[in-house]
Structure formats: structure tokens, C-alpha cells
Biopython code that builds the backbone (N, CA, C, O; Angstrom):
import numpy as np
from Bio.PDB.StructureBuilder import StructureBuilder

atoms = [
    (1, "MET", "N", (90.502, -9.376, 10.552)),
    (1, "MET", "CA", (91.521, -10.389, 10.665)),
    (1, "MET", "C", (90.879, -11.749, 10.424)),
    (1, "MET", "O", (89.815, -12.046, 10.968)),
    (2, "THR", "N", (91.519, -12.560, 9.621)),
    (2, "THR", "CA", (90.991, -13.880, 9.332)),
    (2, "THR", "C", (91.913, -14.952, 9.889)),
    (2, "THR", "O", (93.098, -14.720, 10.126)),
    (3, "THR", "N", (91.348, -16.112, 10.088)),
    (3, "THR", "CA", (92.139, -17.238, 10.564)),
    (3, "THR", "C", (92.663, -18.022, 9.370)),
    (3, "THR", "O", (92.237, -17.808, 8.235)),
    (4, "LYS", "N", (93.590, -18.928, 9.639)),
    (4, "LYS", "CA", (94.123, -19.762, 8.567)),
    (4, "LYS", "C", (93.025, -20.628, 7.964)),
    (4, "LYS", "O", (93.010, -20.867, 6.757)),
    (5, "THR", "N", (92.110, -21.094, 8.799)),
    (5, "THR", "CA", (91.018, -21.932, 8.304)),
    (5, "THR", "C", (90.128, -21.150, 7.350)),
    (5, "THR", "O", (89.724, -21.667, 6.308)),
    (6, "GLU", "N", (89.821, -19.903, 7.701)),
    (6, "GLU", "CA", (89.011, -19.066, 6.817)),
    (6, "GLU", "C", (89.729, -18.818, 5.496)),
    (6, "GLU", "O", (89.111, -18.861, 4.432)),
    (7, "ASP", "N", (91.020, -18.560, 5.563)),
    (7, "ASP", "CA", (91.794, -18.335, 4.342)),
    (7, "ASP", "C", (91.789, -19.566, 3.451)),
    (7, "ASP", "O", (91.647, -19.458, 2.233)),
    (8, "ARG", "N", (91.945, -20.732, 4.060)),
    (8, "ARG", "CA", (91.958, -21.974, 3.279)),
    (8, "ARG", "C", (90.588, -22.254, 2.658)),
    (8, "ARG", "O", (90.497, -22.684, 1.508)),
    (9, "LEU", "N", (89.525, -22.006, 3.428)),
    (9, "LEU", "CA", (88.191, -22.229, 2.886)),
    (9, "LEU", "C", (87.866, -21.246, 1.762)),
    (9, "LEU", "O", (87.222, -21.616, 0.780)),
    (10, "LEU", "N", (88.308, -20.003, 1.902)),
    (10, "LEU", "CA", (88.113, -19.033, 0.826)),
    (10, "LEU", "C", (88.899, -19.435, -0.421)),
    (10, "LEU", "O", (88.411, -19.289, -1.541)),
    (11, "GLY", "N", (90.107, -19.939, -0.225)),
    (11, "GLY", "CA", (90.904, -20.432, -1.347)),
    (11, "GLY", "C", (90.240, -21.622, -2.021)),
    (11, "GLY", "O", (90.242, -21.730, -3.247)),
    (12, "LEU", "N", (89.671, -22.515, -1.217)),
    (12, "LEU", "CA", (88.957, -23.661, -1.773)),
    (12, "LEU", "C", (87.730, -23.216, -2.562)),
    (12, "LEU", "O", (87.426, -23.783, -3.611)),
    (13, "ALA", "N", (87.028, -22.205, -2.063)),
    (13, "ALA", "CA", (85.854, -21.703, -2.776)),
    (13, "ALA", "C", (86.255, -21.105, -4.126)),
    (13, "ALA", "O", (85.583, -21.341, -5.130)),
    (14, "VAL", "N", (87.323, -20.349, -4.157)),
    (14, "VAL", "CA", (87.784, -19.756, -5.422)),
    (14, "VAL", "C", (88.238, -20.850, -6.385)),
    (14, "VAL", "O", (87.927, -20.804, -7.575)),
    (15, "ALA", "N", (88.973, -21.832, -5.868)),
    (15, "ALA", "CA", (89.412, -22.937, -6.720)),
    (15, "ALA", "C", (88.221, -23.728, -7.259)),
    (15, "ALA", "O", (88.234, -24.176, -8.406)),
    (16, "ALA", "N", (87.208, -23.893, -6.438)),
    (16, "ALA", "CA", (86.016, -24.612, -6.887)),
    (16, "ALA", "C", (85.278, -23.837, -7.968)),
    (16, "ALA", "O", (84.774, -24.426, -8.924)),
    (17, "LEU", "N", (85.214, -22.522, -7.822)),
    (17, "LEU", "CA", (84.581, -21.706, -8.865)),
    (17, "LEU", "C", (85.353, -21.786, -10.181)),
    (17, "LEU", "O", (84.756, -21.869, -11.255)),
    (18, "LEU", "N", (86.675, -21.760, -10.090)),
    (18, "LEU", "CA", (87.489, -21.872, -11.300)),
    (18, "LEU", "C", (87.345, -23.252, -11.930)),
    (18, "LEU", "O", (87.316, -23.382, -13.154)),
    (19, "THR", "N", (87.255, -24.279, -11.094)),
    (19, "THR", "CA", (87.051, -25.635, -11.592)),
    (19, "THR", "C", (85.708, -25.745, -12.301)),
    (19, "THR", "O", (85.602, -26.367, -13.358)),
    (20, "THR", "N", (84.696, -25.143, -11.718)),
    (20, "THR", "CA", (83.371, -25.173, -12.338)),
    (20, "THR", "C", (83.377, -24.456, -13.686)),
    (20, "THR", "O", (82.817, -24.953, -14.663)),
    (21, "ALA", "N", (84.002, -23.305, -13.732)),
    (21, "ALA", "CA", (84.073, -22.559, -14.990)),
    (21, "ALA", "C", (84.876, -23.334, -16.036)),
    (21, "ALA", "O", (84.488, -23.393, -17.202)),
    (22, "GLY", "N", (85.986, -23.921, -15.619)),
    (22, "GLY", "CA", (86.787, -24.721, -16.552)),
    (22, "GLY", "C", (86.040, -25.940, -17.047)),
    (22, "GLY", "O", (86.118, -26.282, -18.227)),
    (23, "GLY", "N", (85.320, -26.598, -16.158)),
    (23, "GLY", "CA", (84.525, -27.751, -16.573)),
    (23, "GLY", "C", (83.416, -27.369, -17.525)),
    (23, "GLY", "O", (83.090, -28.118, -18.447)),
    (24, "GLU", "N", (82.837, -26.201, -17.301)),
    (24, "GLU", "CA", (81.778, -25.731, -18.202)),
    (24, "GLU", "C", (82.349, -25.410, -19.590)),
    (24, "GLU", "O", (81.740, -25.740, -20.608)),
    (25, "LEU", "N", (83.517, -24.768, -19.621)),
    (25, "LEU", "CA", (84.140, -24.441, -20.906)),
    (25, "LEU", "C", (84.577, -25.685, -21.664)),
    (25, "LEU", "O", (84.487, -25.739, -22.891)),
    (26, "LEU", "N", (85.055, -26.689, -20.922)),
    (26, "LEU", "CA", (85.512, -27.920, -21.564)),
    (26, "LEU", "C", (84.376, -28.897, -21.832)),
    (26, "LEU", "O", (84.558, -29.874, -22.559)),
    (27, "GLY", "N", (83.217, -28.646, -21.259)),
    (27, "GLY", "CA", (82.075, -29.528, -21.472)),
    (27, "GLY", "C", (82.153, -30.824, -20.678)),
    (27, "GLY", "O", (81.603, -31.842, -21.098)),
    (28, "ILE", "N", (82.829, -30.794, -19.539)),
    (28, "ILE", "CA", (82.974, -31.983, -18.706)),
    (28, "ILE", "C", (82.046, -31.828, -17.500)),
    (28, "ILE", "O", (82.329, -31.077, -16.567)),
    (29, "SER", "N", (80.945, -32.553, -17.547)),
    (29, "SER", "CA", (79.931, -32.388, -16.499)),
    (29, "SER", "C", (80.420, -32.898, -15.134)),
    (29, "SER", "O", (80.004, -32.383, -14.097)),
    (30, "LEU", "N", (81.290, -33.895, -15.133)),
    (30, "LEU", "CA", (81.818, -34.400, -13.863)),
    (30, "LEU", "C", (82.672, -33.336, -13.167)),
    (30, "LEU", "O", (82.638, -33.211, -11.943)),
    (31, "LEU", "N", (83.422, -32.588, -13.937)),
    (31, "LEU", "CA", (84.242, -31.510, -13.384)),
    (31, "LEU", "C", (83.362, -30.383, -12.850)),
    (31, "LEU", "O", (83.676, -29.790, -11.818)),
    (32, "VAL", "N", (82.277, -30.087, -13.536)),
    (32, "VAL", "CA", (81.330, -29.075, -13.071)),
    (32, "VAL", "C", (80.693, -29.523, -11.762)),
    (32, "VAL", "O", (80.569, -28.733, -10.826)),
    (33, "ALA", "N", (80.293, -30.777, -11.695)),
    (33, "ALA", "CA", (79.669, -31.303, -10.478)),
    (33, "ALA", "C", (80.652, -31.268, -9.305)),
    (33, "ALA", "O", (80.271, -30.934, -8.183)),
    (34, "ALA", "N", (81.903, -31.610, -9.562)),
    (34, "ALA", "CA", (82.909, -31.568, -8.501)),
    (34, "ALA", "C", (83.147, -30.129, -8.038)),
    (34, "ALA", "O", (83.308, -29.886, -6.842)),
    (35, "GLY", "N", (83.171, -29.187, -8.962)),
    (35, "GLY", "CA", (83.370, -27.785, -8.608)),
    (35, "GLY", "C", (82.222, -27.230, -7.788)),
    (35, "GLY", "O", (82.439, -26.521, -6.806)),
    (36, "VAL", "N", (81.000, -27.553, -8.191)),
    (36, "VAL", "CA", (79.830, -27.071, -7.454)),
    (36, "VAL", "C", (79.787, -27.685, -6.062)),
    (36, "VAL", "O", (79.465, -27.003, -5.089)),
    (37, "THR", "N", (80.111, -28.971, -5.966)),
    (37, "THR", "CA", (80.133, -29.636, -4.659)),
    (37, "THR", "C", (81.211, -29.039, -3.761)),
    (37, "THR", "O", (80.970, -28.791, -2.580)),
    (38, "GLY", "N", (82.387, -28.810, -4.312)),
    (38, "GLY", "CA", (83.468, -28.202, -3.533)),
    (38, "GLY", "C", (83.120, -26.809, -3.054)),
    (38, "GLY", "O", (83.430, -26.437, -1.922)),
    (39, "PHE", "N", (82.473, -26.036, -3.918)),
    (39, "PHE", "CA", (82.064, -24.685, -3.536)),
    (39, "PHE", "C", (81.023, -24.727, -2.422)),
    (39, "PHE", "O", (81.095, -23.944, -1.475)),
    (40, "ALA", "N", (80.064, -25.632, -2.531)),
    (40, "ALA", "CA", (79.027, -25.746, -1.501)),
    (40, "ALA", "C", (79.631, -26.158, -0.160)),
    (40, "ALA", "O", (79.237, -25.641, 0.886)),
    (41, "LEU", "N", (80.577, -27.079, -0.189)),
    (41, "LEU", "CA", (81.224, -27.504, 1.063)),
    (41, "LEU", "C", (82.058, -26.375, 1.672)),
    (41, "LEU", "O", (82.050, -26.177, 2.887)),
    (42, "ALA", "N", (82.774, -25.638, 0.824)),
    (42, "ALA", "CA", (83.569, -24.517, 1.330)),
    (42, "ALA", "C", (82.675, -23.435, 1.918)),
    (42, "ALA", "O", (82.999, -22.849, 2.951)),
    (43, "LEU", "N", (81.559, -23.173, 1.266)),
    (43, "LEU", "CA", (80.629, -22.160, 1.760)),
    (43, "LEU", "C", (80.006, -22.588, 3.088)),
    (43, "LEU", "O", (79.870, -21.777, 4.003)),
    (44, "ALA", "N", (79.633, -23.850, 3.189)),
    (44, "ALA", "CA", (79.079, -24.356, 4.445)),
    (44, "ALA", "C", (80.117, -24.284, 5.564)),
    (44, "ALA", "O", (79.797, -23.933, 6.700)),
    (45, "GLY", "N", (81.359, -24.620, 5.230)),
    (45, "GLY", "CA", (82.428, -24.515, 6.223)),
    (45, "GLY", "C", (82.650, -23.089, 6.686)),
    (45, "GLY", "O", (82.890, -22.847, 7.869)),
    (46, "LEU", "N", (82.570, -22.141, 5.759)),
    (46, "LEU", "CA", (82.722, -20.732, 6.127)),
    (46, "LEU", "C", (81.592, -20.256, 7.023)),
    (46, "LEU", "O", (81.815, -19.461, 7.936)),
    (47, "PHE", "N", (80.374, -20.738, 6.767)),
    (47, "PHE", "CA", (79.247, -20.359, 7.618)),
    (47, "PHE", "C", (79.396, -20.907, 9.033)),
    (47, "PHE", "O", (78.796, -20.375, 9.968)),
    (48, "VAL", "N", (80.178, -21.949, 9.200)),
    (48, "VAL", "CA", (80.427, -22.493, 10.538)),
    (48, "VAL", "C", (81.616, -21.794, 11.195)),
    (48, "VAL", "O", (81.548, -21.414, 12.363)),
    (49, "VAL", "N", (82.692, -21.628, 10.452)),
    (49, "VAL", "CA", (83.948, -21.123, 11.020)),
    (49, "VAL", "C", (83.885, -19.634, 11.343)),
    (49, "VAL", "O", (84.389, -19.212, 12.385)),
    (50, "MET", "N", (83.282, -18.835, 10.478)),
    (50, "MET", "CA", (83.294, -17.380, 10.681)),
    (50, "MET", "C", (82.560, -16.942, 11.954)),
    (50, "MET", "O", (83.105, -16.127, 12.699)),
    (51, "PRO", "N", (81.361, -17.438, 12.240)),
    (51, "PRO", "CA", (80.735, -17.038, 13.508)),
    (51, "PRO", "C", (81.510, -17.536, 14.732)),
    (51, "PRO", "O", (81.568, -16.859, 15.759)),
    (52, "LEU", "N", (82.103, -18.728, 14.608)),
    (52, "LEU", "CA", (82.890, -19.230, 15.738)),
    (52, "LEU", "C", (84.110, -18.353, 16.008)),
    (52, "LEU", "O", (84.420, -18.060, 17.162)),
    (53, "SER", "N", (84.797, -17.936, 14.954)),
    (53, "SER", "CA", (85.960, -17.069, 15.163)),
    (53, "SER", "C", (85.532, -15.699, 15.686)),
    (53, "SER", "O", (86.268, -15.070, 16.447)),
    (54, "LEU", "N", (84.354, -15.234, 15.286)),
    (54, "LEU", "CA", (83.833, -13.976, 15.817)),
    (54, "LEU", "C", (83.534, -14.104, 17.314)),
    (54, "LEU", "O", (83.860, -13.211, 18.096)),
    (55, "LEU", "N", (82.919, -15.207, 17.700)),
    (55, "LEU", "CA", (82.625, -15.417, 19.127)),
    (55, "LEU", "C", (83.889, -15.529, 19.961)),
    (55, "LEU", "O", (83.959, -14.994, 21.067)),
    (56, "VAL", "N", (84.883, -16.221, 19.434)),
    (56, "VAL", "CA", (86.149, -16.339, 20.164)),
    (56, "VAL", "C", (86.813, -14.976, 20.282)),
    (56, "VAL", "O", (87.357, -14.640, 21.334)),
    (57, "GLY", "N", (86.774, -14.186, 19.209)),
    (57, "GLY", "CA", (87.356, -12.847, 19.249)),
    (57, "GLY", "C", (86.643, -11.941, 20.231)),
    (57, "GLY", "O", (87.281, -11.145, 20.920)),
    (58, "LEU", "N", (85.326, -12.052, 20.302)),
    (58, "LEU", "CA", (84.576, -11.227, 21.247)),
    (58, "LEU", "C", (84.824, -11.648, 22.688)),
    (58, "LEU", "O", (84.825, -10.810, 23.590)),
    (59, "SER", "N", (85.035, -12.939, 22.908)),
    (59, "SER", "CA", (85.275, -13.397, 24.277)),
    (59, "SER", "C", (86.658, -12.982, 24.774)),
    (59, "SER", "O", (86.898, -12.930, 25.980)),
    (60, "ARG", "N", (87.558, -12.689, 23.854)),
    (60, "ARG", "CA", (88.919, -12.284, 24.257)),
    (60, "ARG", "C", (89.021, -10.797, 24.554)),
    (60, "ARG", "O", (90.019, -10.345, 25.114)),
    (61, "ILE", "N", (88.002, -10.035, 24.186)),
    (61, "ILE", "CA", (88.035, -8.594, 24.457)),
    (61, "ILE", "C", (87.879, -8.396, 25.955)),
    (61, "ILE", "O", (86.924, -8.877, 26.563)),
    (62, "SER", "N", (88.812, -7.696, 26.528)),
    (62, "SER", "CA", (88.740, -7.479, 27.970)),
    (62, "SER", "C", (87.933, -6.222, 28.265)),
    (62, "SER", "O", (87.898, -5.278, 27.477)),
    (63, "GLY", "N", (87.307, -6.243, 29.391)),
    (63, "GLY", "CA", (86.540, -5.093, 29.826)),
    (63, "GLY", "C", (87.438, -4.076, 30.493)),
    (63, "GLY", "O", (88.662, -4.181, 30.417)),
    (64, "PRO", "N", (86.845, -3.093, 31.145)),
    (64, "PRO", "CA", (87.655, -2.083, 31.831)),
    (64, "PRO", "C", (88.428, -2.705, 32.987)),
    (64, "PRO", "O", (88.012, -3.704, 33.573)),
    (65, "ASP", "N", (89.543, -2.097, 33.293)),
    (65, "ASP", "CA", (90.393, -2.595, 34.371)),
    (65, "ASP", "C", (89.764, -2.205, 35.708)),
    (65, "ASP", "O", (89.734, -1.026, 36.060)),
    (66, "MET", "N", (89.272, -3.171, 36.438)),
    (66, "MET", "CA", (88.554, -2.902, 37.683)),
    (66, "MET", "C", (89.385, -3.250, 38.927)),
    (66, "MET", "O", (88.846, -3.341, 40.030)),
    (67, "ARG", "N", (90.681, -3.440, 38.747)),
    (67, "ARG", "CA", (91.527, -3.759, 39.900)),
    (67, "ARG", "C", (91.767, -2.511, 40.739)),
    (67, "ARG", "O", (91.671, -1.384, 40.252)),
    (68, "ASP", "N", (92.078, -2.734, 41.993)),
    (68, "ASP", "CA", (92.424, -1.620, 42.874)),
    (68, "ASP", "C", (93.744, -1.006, 42.434)),
    (68, "ASP", "O", (94.628, -1.695, 41.925)),
    (69, "ALA", "N", (93.859, 0.268, 42.634)),
    (69, "ALA", "CA", (95.091, 0.963, 42.283)),
    (69, "ALA", "C", (96.198, 0.577, 43.251)),
    (69, "ALA", "O", (95.961, 0.408, 44.448)),
    (70, "THR", "N", (97.411, 0.439, 42.721)),
    (70, "THR", "CA", (98.535, 0.135, 43.584)),
    (70, "THR", "C", (99.015, 1.412, 44.273)),
    (70, "THR", "O", (98.543, 2.508, 43.969)),
    (71, "VAL", "N", (99.926, 1.264, 45.171)),
    (71, "VAL", "CA", (100.410, 2.412, 45.927)),
    (71, "VAL", "C", (101.064, 3.428, 44.998)),
    (71, "VAL", "O", (100.864, 4.630, 45.172)),
    (72, "THR", "N", (101.831, 2.982, 44.029)),
    (72, "THR", "CA", (102.503, 3.925, 43.130)),
    (72, "THR", "C", (101.513, 4.649, 42.225)),
    (72, "THR", "O", (101.754, 5.800, 41.860)),
    (73, "GLU", "N", (100.425, 4.019, 41.861)),
    (73, "GLU", "CA", (99.432, 4.680, 41.020)),
    (73, "GLU", "C", (98.652, 5.721, 41.807)),
    (73, "GLU", "O", (98.205, 6.713, 41.232)),
    (74, "ARG", "N", (98.479, 5.524, 43.090)),
    (74, "ARG", "CA", (97.719, 6.458, 43.916)),
    (74, "ARG", "C", (98.474, 7.761, 44.131)),
    (74, "ARG", "O", (97.847, 8.809, 44.290)),
    (75, "THR", "N", (99.783, 7.727, 44.142)),
    (75, "THR", "CA", (100.555, 8.932, 44.415)),
    (75, "THR", "C", (100.605, 9.845, 43.199)),
    (75, "THR", "O", (100.895, 11.032, 43.348)),
    (76, "HIS", "N", (100.336, 9.344, 42.021)),
    (76, "HIS", "CA", (100.452, 10.172, 40.819)),
    (76, "HIS", "C", (99.152, 10.760, 40.566)),
    (76, "HIS", "O", (98.989, 11.505, 39.600)),
]
sb = StructureBuilder()
sb.init_structure("model")
sb.init_model(0)
sb.init_chain("A")
sb.init_seg("    ")
for serial, (resi, resn, name, xyz) in enumerate(atoms, 1):
    if name == "N":
        sb.init_residue(resn, " ", resi, " ")
    sb.init_atom(name, np.array(xyz, "f"), 0.0, 1.0, " ", f" {name:<3s}", serial, name[0])
structure = sb.get_structure()
């Protein structure tokens, strides 16, 4: 499961790769530089966001239910 932030960063990375390829085909070095910079920023953002979302997901996992049984549970 991914978060909206991860989805947006992945979309930005793909768009940056396409921008870089388009700039290379058109021979526009400024477009290539912008694409490479955008890809690097998206990748750096993913390296920050993905471990954080993993840690949050792991902290939400509950352990075994250690509460005392209620009266109705004891009779069954």
C-alpha cells in the first residue's frame, strides 16, 4: 500500500524521466538539466517518505490481545 505522497513522488520521477528523454531528443540541454534535477529530487523525497511510512505502518500493528476475558467470553 502506498501513500498519496509516494504516488505523487513516483509520478514526478516518471515525468522527470520523460522530460529528460524529450530534452535529449530535442537537443535542449536546459530541459535535460531540469529533468535530471527533478528526478534526483523525487528520488531523494522517496528515500525519506518510504521508510517513514513503513515505520508508521509498523507502529500501527497491534500485538496480541492481552485484556482479561469478559464474563460472556469465559462461559463459552
